[in-house]
C-alpha positions as CSV (number, residue, x, y, z in Angstrom):
1,X,-43.2,0.7,-63.2
2,X,-46.8,-0.3,-62.9
3,X,-47.8,-3.9,-63.3
4,X,-49.9,-4.4,-66.5
5,X,-53.5,-5.4,-65.7
6,X,-56.3,-5.3,-68.2
7,X,-59.3,-6.3,-66.2
8,X,-62.3,-4.0,-66.3
9,X,-63.5,-3.8,-62.7
10,X,-66.2,-1.8,-60.8
11,X,-65.1,0.6,-58.2
12,X,-66.2,-1.8,-55.5
13,X,-64.2,-4.6,-57.0
14,X,-61.2,-2.3,-57.3
15,X,-61.4,-1.5,-53.5
16,X,-61.3,-5.2,-52.7
17,X,-58.5,-5.9,-55.2
18,X,-56.4,-3.1,-53.7
19,X,-56.9,-4.7,-50.3
20,X,-55.7,-7.9,-51.7
21,X,-52.7,-6.3,-53.3
22,X,-51.7,-4.8,-50.0
23,X,-51.9,-8.2,-48.3
24,X,-54.7,-7.2,-46.0
25,X,-56.0,-10.2,-44.2
26,X,-58.7,-8.7,-42.1
27,X,-61.1,-5.8,-42.4
28,X,-63.4,-4.7,-39.5
29,X,-66.7,-3.1,-40.6
30,X,-70.4,-2.6,-40.5
31,X,-72.4,-2.5,-43.7
32,X,-74.8,0.2,-44.9
33,X,-76.4,1.6,-48.0
34,X,-73.4,3.6,-49.3
35,X,-71.0,0.7,-49.1
36,X,-73.2,-2.2,-50.2
37,X,-71.5,-2.7,-53.5
38,X,-68.1,-3.0,-51.7
39,X,-69.7,-5.6,-49.4
40,X,-71.0,-7.5,-52.4
41,X,-67.5,-7.5,-53.8
42,X,-66.2,-8.8,-50.5
43,X,-68.8,-11.5,-50.5
44,X,-67.5,-12.8,-53.9
45,X,-63.9,-13.4,-52.7
46,X,-62.2,-15.3,-49.9
47,X,-58.8,-13.6,-49.6
48,X,-59.8,-10.7,-47.4
49,X,-61.7,-11.7,-44.2
50,X,-64.4,-9.3,-43.0
51,X,-65.2,-9.1,-39.3
52,X,-68.7,-7.8,-38.5
53,X,-68.6,-5.6,-35.4
54,X,-71.7,-4.3,-33.6
55,X,-70.8,-0.6,-33.7
56,X,-68.6,1.4,-36.0
57,X,-66.6,2.7,-33.0
58,X,-65.8,-1.0,-32.4
59,X,-64.6,-1.3,-36.0
60,X,-62.1,1.5,-35.7
61,X,-60.8,0.3,-32.3
62,X,-60.5,-3.3,-33.5
63,X,-58.5,-2.2,-36.6
64,X,-56.4,-0.1,-34.2
65,X,-55.8,-3.0,-31.9
66,X,-55.0,-5.3,-34.8
67,X,-52.4,-2.8,-36.0
68,X,-50.7,-2.3,-32.6
69,X,-50.4,-6.0,-32.1
70,X,-49.2,-6.9,-35.6
71,X,-47.0,-4.3,-37.2
72,X,-49.6,-4.2,-40.0
73,X,-51.9,-1.5,-41.2
74,X,-55.3,-1.9,-39.6
75,X,-58.3,-1.5,-42.0
76,X,-62.0,-0.7,-41.2
77,X,-64.9,-0.1,-43.5
78,X,-68.0,1.9,-42.6
79,X,-70.9,3.5,-44.4
80,X,-71.7,7.2,-44.8
81,X,-73.4,9.5,-42.3
82,X,-73.8,8.0,-38.9
83,X,-71.4,5.2,-39.9
84,X,-68.6,7.7,-40.3
85,X,-69.5,9.8,-37.2
86,X,-69.7,6.7,-35.0
87,X,-66.2,5.8,-36.2
88,X,-64.7,9.3,-35.5
89,X,-63.8,8.5,-31.9
90,X,-61.8,5.4,-33.0
91,X,-60.1,7.3,-35.7
92,X,-59.1,10.1,-33.3
93,X,-57.8,7.5,-30.9
94,X,-55.6,6.1,-33.5
95,X,-54.4,9.5,-34.6
96,X,-53.4,10.6,-31.2
97,X,-51.3,7.5,-30.7
98,X,-49.9,7.5,-34.3
99,X,-51.4,4.1,-35.3
100,X,-51.3,3.2,-39.0
101,X,-54.8,2.6,-40.2
102,X,-56.7,2.9,-43.5
103,X,-60.4,3.9,-43.0
104,X,-62.6,3.3,-46.0
105,X,-65.9,5.2,-45.8
106,X,-69.0,5.3,-48.0
107,X,-70.4,8.6,-49.2
108,X,-73.6,9.6,-50.9
109,X,-73.6,9.6,-54.8
110,X,-71.4,12.3,-56.3
111,X,-74.3,14.4,-57.7
112,X,-75.9,14.4,-54.2
113,X,-72.9,15.7,-52.3
114,X,-73.6,19.0,-50.6
115,X,-77.4,18.7,-50.9
116,X,-78.1,17.2,-47.5
117,X,-78.9,13.9,-48.9
118,X,-80.0,10.9,-46.7
119,X,-77.1,9.8,-44.5
120,X,-74.7,12.5,-45.8
121,X,-72.0,14.2,-43.7
122,X,-68.9,16.1,-44.8
123,X,-66.6,13.2,-44.0
124,X,-63.4,15.0,-45.2
125,X,-64.2,18.1,-43.2
126,X,-65.2,16.2,-40.0
127,X,-62.2,14.0,-40.0
128,X,-59.6,16.4,-41.2
129,X,-58.3,17.3,-37.7
130,X,-58.0,13.7,-36.6
131,X,-56.4,11.9,-39.6
132,X,-52.9,12.0,-41.1
133,X,-54.6,12.6,-44.5
134,X,-57.9,12.0,-46.1
135,X,-59.2,11.8,-49.7
136,X,-62.6,12.0,-51.5
137,X,-62.5,10.0,-54.6
138,X,-64.8,11.3,-57.3
139,X,-63.5,9.4,-60.3
140,X,-63.2,5.6,-60.3
141,X,-59.9,6.0,-62.3
142,X,-58.3,7.6,-59.3
143,X,-59.5,4.9,-56.8
144,X,-56.6,2.4,-57.0
145,X,-53.9,5.1,-56.9
146,X,-55.6,6.8,-54.0
147,X,-55.8,3.6,-51.9
148,X,-52.2,2.8,-52.7
149,X,-51.3,6.3,-51.4
150,X,-53.4,5.8,-48.3
151,X,-51.5,2.7,-47.3
152,X,-48.2,4.4,-48.0
153,X,-49.0,7.5,-46.0
154,X,-50.5,5.4,-43.1
155,X,-47.4,3.3,-42.7
156,X,-44.4,5.6,-43.4
157,X,-42.9,8.5,-41.5
158,X,-44.9,9.2,-38.4
159,X,-47.7,6.6,-38.9
160,X,-51.4,7.5,-38.5
161,X,-54.9,6.9,-39.9
162,X,-55.7,7.8,-43.5
163,X,-59.3,8.0,-44.7
164,X,-60.6,7.3,-48.2
165,X,-64.2,8.5,-48.7
166,X,-65.9,6.8,-51.7
167,X,-69.3,8.0,-53.1
168,X,-71.7,5.2,-53.9
169,X,-71.8,5.9,-57.6
170,X,-68.0,5.6,-57.8
171,X,-68.3,2.0,-56.5
172,X,-70.5,1.1,-59.5
173,X,-68.5,2.8,-62.3
174,X,-66.1,0.6,-64.3
175,X,-62.5,1.2,-65.5
176,X,-59.4,-0.7,-66.2
177,X,-57.5,-1.8,-63.0
178,X,-53.9,-0.9,-62.5
179,X,-52.3,-1.0,-59.0
180,X,-49.2,1.1,-58.6
181,X,-46.1,-0.7,-57.3
182,X,-44.6,2.5,-56.0
183,X,-45.7,5.7,-54.7
184,X,-44.2,9.1,-55.4
185,X,-45.6,12.1,-53.6
186,X,-43.7,15.4,-54.2
187,X,-45.0,16.9,-51.0
188,X,-44.3,13.9,-48.8
189,X,-40.8,12.5,-48.4
190,X,-40.1,11.5,-44.7
191,X,-36.5,11.5,-43.6
192,X,-35.1,8.1,-42.5
193,X,-31.4,8.6,-41.9
194,X,-30.4,10.9,-39.1
195,X,-28.0,13.7,-39.7
196,X,-24.5,12.3,-39.1
197,X,-23.2,15.5,-37.5
198,X,-26.1,15.6,-35.1
199,X,-25.7,11.9,-34.2
200,X,-22.0,12.5,-33.5
201,X,-22.9,15.5,-31.3
202,X,-25.3,13.5,-29.3
203,X,-22.8,10.7,-28.8
204,X,-20.2,13.3,-27.5
205,X,-22.8,14.8,-25.2
206,X,-23.6,11.5,-23.7
207,X,-19.9,10.7,-23.2
208,X,-19.6,13.9,-21.1
209,X,-22.7,13.2,-19.0
210,X,-22.6,12.8,-15.2
211,X,-26.2,11.8,-14.8
212,X,-27.6,10.5,-18.2
213,X,-31.2,9.3,-18.6
214,X,-33.1,7.6,-21.5
215,X,-36.7,8.5,-21.9
216,X,-38.6,6.6,-24.6
217,X,-42.1,6.7,-26.0
218,X,-44.5,5.0,-28.4
219,X,-42.2,5.8,-31.4
220,X,-39.9,3.0,-30.2
221,X,-42.8,0.5,-30.4
222,X,-44.1,1.7,-33.7
223,X,-40.7,1.7,-35.4
224,X,-39.8,-1.8,-34.1
225,X,-36.7,-0.5,-32.5
226,X,-37.0,-2.2,-29.1
227,X,-34.0,-4.6,-29.8
228,X,-31.8,-1.8,-30.8
229,X,-32.8,0.4,-27.9
230,X,-32.3,-2.6,-25.4
231,X,-28.8,-3.3,-26.8
232,X,-27.9,0.4,-26.6
233,X,-29.1,1.0,-23.1
234,X,-27.5,-2.2,-21.7
235,X,-24.2,-1.5,-23.5
236,X,-23.9,1.9,-21.9
237,X,-25.5,0.9,-18.5
238,X,-28.0,3.7,-18.6
239,X,-31.2,4.2,-16.7
240,X,-34.3,4.0,-18.9
241,X,-38.0,4.9,-18.6
242,X,-40.8,4.1,-21.0
243,X,-43.9,6.2,-21.2
244,X,-47.4,4.7,-21.1
245,X,-47.3,4.2,-24.9
246,X,-43.7,3.0,-24.8
247,X,-44.0,0.1,-22.2
248,X,-42.3,-3.0,-23.5
249,X,-39.8,-0.9,-25.5
250,X,-37.3,-1.8,-22.8
251,X,-37.8,-4.9,-20.6
252,X,-39.9,-4.1,-17.6
253,X,-38.1,-6.6,-15.5
254,X,-34.6,-5.3,-16.2
255,X,-32.8,-3.5,-13.3
256,X,-32.0,-0.6,-15.5
257,X,-35.7,0.1,-16.1
258,X,-37.1,2.7,-13.6
259,X,-40.8,2.3,-14.4
260,X,-43.1,4.6,-16.2
261,X,-42.7,8.4,-15.8
262,X,-45.3,11.1,-15.4
263,X,-48.5,11.8,-13.6
264,X,-48.7,8.2,-12.3
265,X,-45.1,7.3,-12.9
266,X,-42.7,5.9,-10.3
267,X,-40.9,8.1,-7.8
268,X,-37.5,7.0,-9.2
269,X,-38.4,7.6,-12.8
270,X,-39.7,11.1,-12.2
271,X,-36.8,12.1,-9.9
272,X,-34.3,10.9,-12.5
273,X,-36.1,12.7,-15.3
274,X,-35.9,15.9,-13.3
275,X,-32.4,15.7,-12.0
276,X,-30.5,14.2,-14.9
277,X,-28.0,16.3,-16.8
278,X,-28.3,14.7,-20.2
279,X,-31.7,13.4,-21.3
280,X,-32.1,11.2,-24.4
281,X,-35.7,11.4,-25.6
282,X,-36.4,8.7,-28.2
283,X,-39.8,8.5,-30.0
284,X,-41.5,10.5,-27.2
285,X,-43.2,13.9,-27.3
286,X,-42.9,15.4,-23.8
287,X,-46.6,15.0,-23.3
288,X,-48.3,17.0,-20.5
289,X,-49.0,13.8,-18.6
290,X,-45.3,12.9,-18.7
291,X,-43.4,16.2,-17.8
292,X,-46.2,18.0,-15.9
293,X,-45.7,21.8,-15.9
294,X,-43.1,22.7,-18.6
295,X,-41.9,25.7,-16.4
296,X,-41.1,23.3,-13.5
297,X,-39.5,20.8,-15.9
298,X,-37.2,23.6,-17.2
299,X,-36.1,24.6,-13.7
300,X,-33.2,22.1,-13.6
301,X,-30.5,22.7,-16.3
302,X,-30.1,19.7,-18.6
303,X,-29.1,19.0,-22.1
304,X,-31.7,17.3,-24.2
305,X,-31.2,15.1,-27.3
306,X,-34.5,14.3,-29.1
307,X,-34.8,11.6,-31.8
308,X,-38.0,11.4,-33.7
309,X,-39.2,10.7,-37.3
310,X,-41.6,13.7,-37.1
311,X,-39.8,17.1,-37.1
312,X,-42.9,18.8,-35.8
313,X,-42.6,16.9,-32.5
314,X,-39.2,18.2,-31.8
315,X,-39.1,21.4,-29.5
316,X,-42.9,21.5,-29.6
317,X,-43.3,21.6,-25.8
318,X,-39.7,21.6,-24.5
319,X,-36.7,23.2,-26.2
320,X,-34.0,20.6,-27.1
321,X,-30.4,21.0,-27.7
322,X,-29.6,18.2,-30.2
323,X,-32.6,17.5,-32.5
324,X,-32.2,14.3,-34.7
325,X,-34.9,13.8,-37.3
326,X,-34.9,10.2,-38.6
327,X,-36.1,6.7,-38.2
328,X,-35.2,5.5,-34.7
329,X,-33.7,2.1,-35.6
330,X,-31.4,3.8,-38.1
331,X,-30.3,6.4,-35.7
332,X,-29.7,3.9,-32.8
333,X,-27.8,1.6,-35.0
334,X,-25.5,4.4,-36.1
335,X,-24.9,5.3,-32.4
336,X,-24.3,1.7,-31.6
337,X,-21.7,1.5,-34.4
338,X,-19.9,4.5,-32.9
339,X,-19.8,3.1,-29.4
340,X,-18.8,-0.4,-30.6
341,X,-16.0,1.3,-32.5
342,X,-14.5,2.7,-29.3
343,X,-16.3,6.1,-28.9
344,X,-16.0,7.4,-25.4
345,X,-18.7,6.4,-23.0
346,X,-20.0,8.0,-19.8
347,X,-17.4,7.9,-17.0
348,X,-17.9,4.8,-14.9
349,X,-17.4,6.6,-11.6
350,X,-20.0,9.2,-12.4
351,X,-22.4,6.6,-13.6
352,X,-22.0,4.6,-10.4
353,X,-22.7,7.6,-8.3
354,X,-25.8,8.3,-10.4
355,X,-27.0,4.8,-9.9
356,X,-26.5,5.0,-6.2
357,X,-28.8,8.0,-6.1
358,X,-31.4,6.3,-8.2
359,X,-31.4,3.3,-6.0
360,X,-32.1,5.6,-3.0
361,X,-35.1,6.9,-4.8
362,X,-36.1,3.4,-5.8
363,X,-36.0,2.3,-2.1
364,X,-38.9,4.5,-1.4
365,X,-41.1,1.7,-2.9
366,X,-43.7,4.1,-4.3
367,X,-46.0,1.4,-5.5
368,X,-46.6,-0.3,-2.1
369,X,-50.2,-1.0,-1.0
370,X,-52.0,-2.9,1.7
371,X,-51.4,-6.6,0.9
372,X,-53.1,-7.7,4.1
373,X,-56.5,-6.2,3.0
374,X,-59.6,-8.3,3.4
375,X,-61.0,-6.5,0.4
376,X,-59.6,-7.2,-3.1
377,X,-57.0,-4.6,-4.0
378,X,-56.9,-3.9,-7.7
379,X,-53.1,-3.9,-7.7
380,X,-53.2,-7.4,-6.3
381,X,-55.4,-8.6,-9.2
382,X,-52.9,-7.2,-11.8
383,X,-49.9,-8.8,-10.0
384,X,-51.7,-12.1,-10.0
385,X,-52.6,-11.6,-13.7
386,X,-49.0,-11.1,-14.4
387,X,-48.0,-14.3,-12.4
388,X,-50.7,-16.5,-14.0
389,X,-49.9,-15.4,-17.6
390,X,-46.1,-15.5,-17.0
391,X,-46.0,-11.9,-18.3
392,X,-46.6,-13.2,-21.8
393,X,-50.1,-12.0,-22.5
394,X,-51.2,-9.3,-24.8
395,X,-53.0,-6.9,-22.4
396,X,-55.4,-4.3,-23.7
397,X,-57.0,-1.8,-21.3
398,X,-59.7,0.8,-21.2
399,X,-59.0,4.2,-19.5
400,X,-59.0,5.1,-15.9
401,X,-57.5,3.8,-12.7
402,X,-57.4,0.2,-14.0
403,X,-55.3,1.4,-16.9
404,X,-52.7,3.0,-14.6
405,X,-52.5,-0.1,-12.3
406,X,-52.0,-2.3,-15.3
407,X,-49.2,-0.1,-16.5
408,X,-47.6,0.0,-13.1
409,X,-47.9,-3.7,-12.0
410,X,-47.8,-5.8,-15.2
411,X,-44.2,-5.9,-16.3
412,X,-44.0,-5.8,-20.0
413,X,-40.7,-7.3,-21.4
414,X,-41.7,-7.2,-25.0
415,X,-43.1,-4.6,-27.4
416,X,-46.7,-4.8,-28.7
417,X,-48.0,-6.6,-25.6
418,X,-49.5,-3.4,-24.1
419,X,-52.3,-1.9,-26.0
420,X,-54.2,1.1,-24.6
421,X,-55.5,4.5,-25.6
422,X,-52.9,6.9,-24.4
423,X,-53.3,10.3,-26.2
424,X,-57.1,10.4,-26.4
425,X,-58.0,8.4,-23.4
426,X,-60.9,6.6,-24.9
427,X,-63.2,4.6,-22.6
428,X,-64.5,1.6,-24.5
429,X,-61.3,1.0,-26.4
430,X,-60.2,-2.2,-24.5
431,X,-62.7,-4.9,-25.7
432,X,-62.7,-4.1,-29.4
433,X,-58.9,-3.6,-29.3
434,X,-58.6,-7.0,-27.7
435,X,-60.6,-8.5,-30.6
436,X,-58.3,-7.0,-33.1
437,X,-55.2,-8.2,-31.1
438,X,-56.5,-11.7,-31.0
439,X,-57.3,-11.8,-34.7
440,X,-53.8,-10.6,-35.5
441,X,-52.3,-13.2,-33.2
442,X,-54.6,-16.2,-33.2
443,X,-52.5,-18.3,-30.7
444,X,-51.9,-15.5,-28.2
445,X,-53.4,-15.1,-24.8
446,X,-55.3,-11.8,-24.7
447,X,-56.5,-10.1,-21.6
448,X,-58.7,-7.0,-21.5
449,X,-58.2,-5.0,-18.2
450,X,-61.2,-2.8,-17.7
451,X,-63.5,-1.1,-15.2
452,X,-67.3,-1.3,-14.8
453,X,-67.7,2.1,-16.4
454,X,-65.5,1.7,-19.4
455,X,-66.6,-1.8,-20.3
456,X,-70.2,-0.6,-20.8
457,X,-69.0,1.8,-23.6
458,X,-68.6,-1.0,-26.2
459,X,-70.1,-3.9,-24.4
460,X,-72.0,-4.9,-27.5
461,X,-68.8,-6.3,-29.0
462,X,-69.3,-9.4,-26.7
463,X,-71.6,-10.4,-29.6
464,X,-68.7,-10.1,-32.1
465,X,-66.5,-12.2,-29.8
466,X,-69.2,-14.9,-29.8
467,X,-69.6,-14.9,-33.5
468,X,-65.8,-15.2,-34.2
469,X,-65.1,-17.3,-31.1
470,X,-62.5,-14.9,-29.7
471,X,-61.5,-16.3,-26.2
472,X,-60.5,-13.0,-24.7
473,X,-60.2,-12.9,-20.9
474,X,-61.9,-9.8,-19.4
475,X,-60.5,-8.6,-16.1
476,X,-63.1,-6.1,-14.7
477,X,-61.8,-4.2,-11.7
478,X,-65.2,-3.2,-10.4
479,X,-65.1,-0.5,-7.7
480,X,-68.7,0.7,-8.4
481,X,-67.3,4.2,-9.3
482,X,-65.9,5.9,-12.3
483,X,-62.7,5.4,-10.4
484,X,-60.3,8.2,-11.8
485,X,-63.1,10.7,-11.7
486,X,-63.8,9.8,-8.1
487,X,-60.1,10.1,-7.2
488,X,-60.0,13.6,-8.6
489,X,-63.2,14.5,-6.9
490,X,-61.7,13.3,-3.6
491,X,-58.5,15.2,-4.0
492,X,-59.6,18.5,-5.7
493,X,-63.4,18.8,-5.3
494,X,-63.9,18.3,-1.6
495,X,-65.2,14.7,-1.8
496,X,-68.2,15.8,-3.8
497,X,-68.7,12.7,-5.9
498,X,-70.8,14.4,-8.6
499,X,-72.3,11.8,-11.0
500,X,-69.3,9.4,-10.5
501,X,-71.1,6.6,-8.5
502,X,-72.4,3.8,-10.7
503,X,-75.5,2.9,-8.7
504,X,-77.3,0.9,-11.4
505,X,-74.8,-1.6,-12.5
506,X,-75.8,-4.8,-14.3
507,X,-75.0,-8.2,-13.1
508,X,-71.9,-8.8,-15.3
509,X,-71.9,-12.5,-14.8
510,X,-75.4,-12.8,-16.2
511,X,-74.7,-10.3,-18.9
512,X,-71.7,-12.3,-20.1
513,X,-73.8,-15.4,-20.1
514,X,-76.5,-13.6,-22.0
515,X,-74.1,-13.2,-24.8
516,X,-73.2,-16.9,-24.7
517,X,-69.9,-16.5,-22.6
518,X,-68.9,-17.5,-19.1
519,X,-68.8,-15.2,-16.1
520,X,-67.3,-15.2,-12.7
521,X,-67.8,-12.8,-9.7
522,X,-64.9,-12.7,-7.3
523,X,-65.2,-11.0,-4.0
524,X,-62.4,-12.3,-1.7
525,X,-58.6,-11.9,-2.1
526,X,-58.1,-15.6,-1.6
527,X,-60.2,-16.3,-4.7
528,X,-58.4,-14.0,-7.1
529,X,-55.6,-16.4,-8.2
530,X,-57.8,-19.5,-8.5
531,X,-60.3,-17.6,-10.6
532,X,-57.6,-16.3,-12.9
533,X,-56.1,-19.7,-13.3
534,X,-59.4,-21.3,-14.1
535,X,-60.3,-18.6,-16.6
536,X,-57.0,-18.8,-18.5
537,X,-57.1,-22.5,-18.3
538,X,-60.3,-22.4,-20.5
539,X,-58.4,-21.5,-23.6
540,X,-61.4,-21.7,-25.9
541,X,-63.8,-19.5,-23.9
542,X,-64.3,-15.9,-23.3
543,X,-64.5,-15.5,-19.6
544,X,-65.7,-12.3,-17.9
545,X,-64.2,-12.0,-14.5
546,X,-65.9,-9.4,-12.3
547,X,-63.5,-8.5,-9.4
548,X,-65.2,-6.6,-6.7
549,X,-62.5,-4.2,-5.5
550,X,-61.8,-1.7,-2.9
551,X,-63.9,1.4,-3.6
552,X,-61.5,3.8,-1.8
553,X,-58.2,2.7,-3.5
554,X,-56.4,5.4,-5.4
555,X,-53.6,5.4,-8.0
556,X,-50.3,6.5,-6.5
557,X,-47.9,8.2,-7.1
558,X,-50.0,11.1,-8.5
559,X,-48.8,14.5,-9.9
560,X,-51.7,17.0,-9.6
561,X,-52.5,18.9,-12.7
562,X,-50.3,22.0,-13.2
563,X,-47.6,20.6,-10.9
564,X,-44.1,19.5,-11.7
565,X,-43.2,15.8,-12.0
566,X,-41.4,15.8,-8.6
567,X,-44.4,17.2,-6.8
568,X,-45.9,13.8,-6.4
569,X,-48.6,12.7,-3.9
570,X,-47.6,9.4,-2.4
571,X,-49.8,7.0,-0.5
572,X,-47.7,7.5,2.6
573,X,-48.3,11.3,2.5
574,X,-52.0,10.9,3.2
């Protein structure tokens, strides 16, 4: 039943009241003509804080980072035309990683829609492929109900960004304000409880397994099911791997954790994925960067159980034997109940033999690198970052080699500490995402691991950090190349480094100082740890650390495109 409210409010005031009703604490945005009435309404209240970014892409990434680090729906507000199109990259980033966001966009006045008015784009049409849903609100009476639906859609089922496009005249129209307490949508009713028969079948399959394996993805993080997963894996003594998006879903320091799987996954994780006989996939989607060539993956017979809230993700790339559609914590809790009640578990002898095989794979030490190097190795920087922060930082990253090294060498024991663009692979994500993460967790230590190419994509957000006093620590692994591009050009393009060398780099120390922050340039391995300790000791300052690293270093292991996950290139093979 709706709460009775009799206020007559403008559309702009309704937008702000809706945000207040949803408990929104922070909105990231950039003003423009089509949203000025909304900005005026924001100015007249003090419950919802607005954070002024310097580019609309930064607004979307910051809202995304805020959501990933907080279990809340991120919100961004941008104007029509170029405001929307600038934000599309950030919206698509959130969509690919299933991040709950509400994006409020301005639109030209209703009578001008379709007439190529100043700063008009077809927002609904442009964003349709990269949102969970979008709305164009043409009547102020529909505004509150639409925003309520947007938050509901964004945060339930498989999460994702939802966009609400509001013409300027709608923000000036007046109507009575009612905010629905509940939402009913006939065409949208996500399943939460897994099918009891399928759960029982999965438990029986696991009990018969000789070589079981648990493979988890970002769904474990998004559904807050890391505690249930950890209890379940430890109870049964199973090996576990987390994808890039799932790191922290199971403790990275636990002996049962095999590391990340896939293109740059560990040798032991990839071998176990390929040679297991029962694979439990939980909140993962068998991404091409995880399983490599599906034909190769299918060569070894195995039974697959797939648990996911989204039925369209099941058997999408790999045919599974036991599909379970439901909310992951609910499904895992039901499985735990069965095992606690005496349900048969995998045979101890078979499990011991399986672990002996895994330990042989692990002994290969696939992440080793030259620790005696006189040039800074990027892996060394990440290891020292982990030591200095005690593994307790929220770490954001951009995209490239530095992202993979952070995923490999920073051991995440808790969820929502690793924030990166997995599906879309968006350079420029790291800094604005770190802003959002810090605003969501004002007492947290936040580090942005980046590279000299990625950081320049959204470098202007250093100004936002200055305005809002966000003491992010930037770890720039500077190899003077677009590192991952260079690595692929070395392996597959005959060392022809076409347009991958950054031969006109700025002085990052002076650049940081120009924005009012502190900068350091570190060139010797002996100076890495002291620089990190000094930077993190300055709790109130943003410190930009420019580490000059080995230009020739590559990320290993590496599965070439089109190959299977056991066809890895290791450092020792070269």
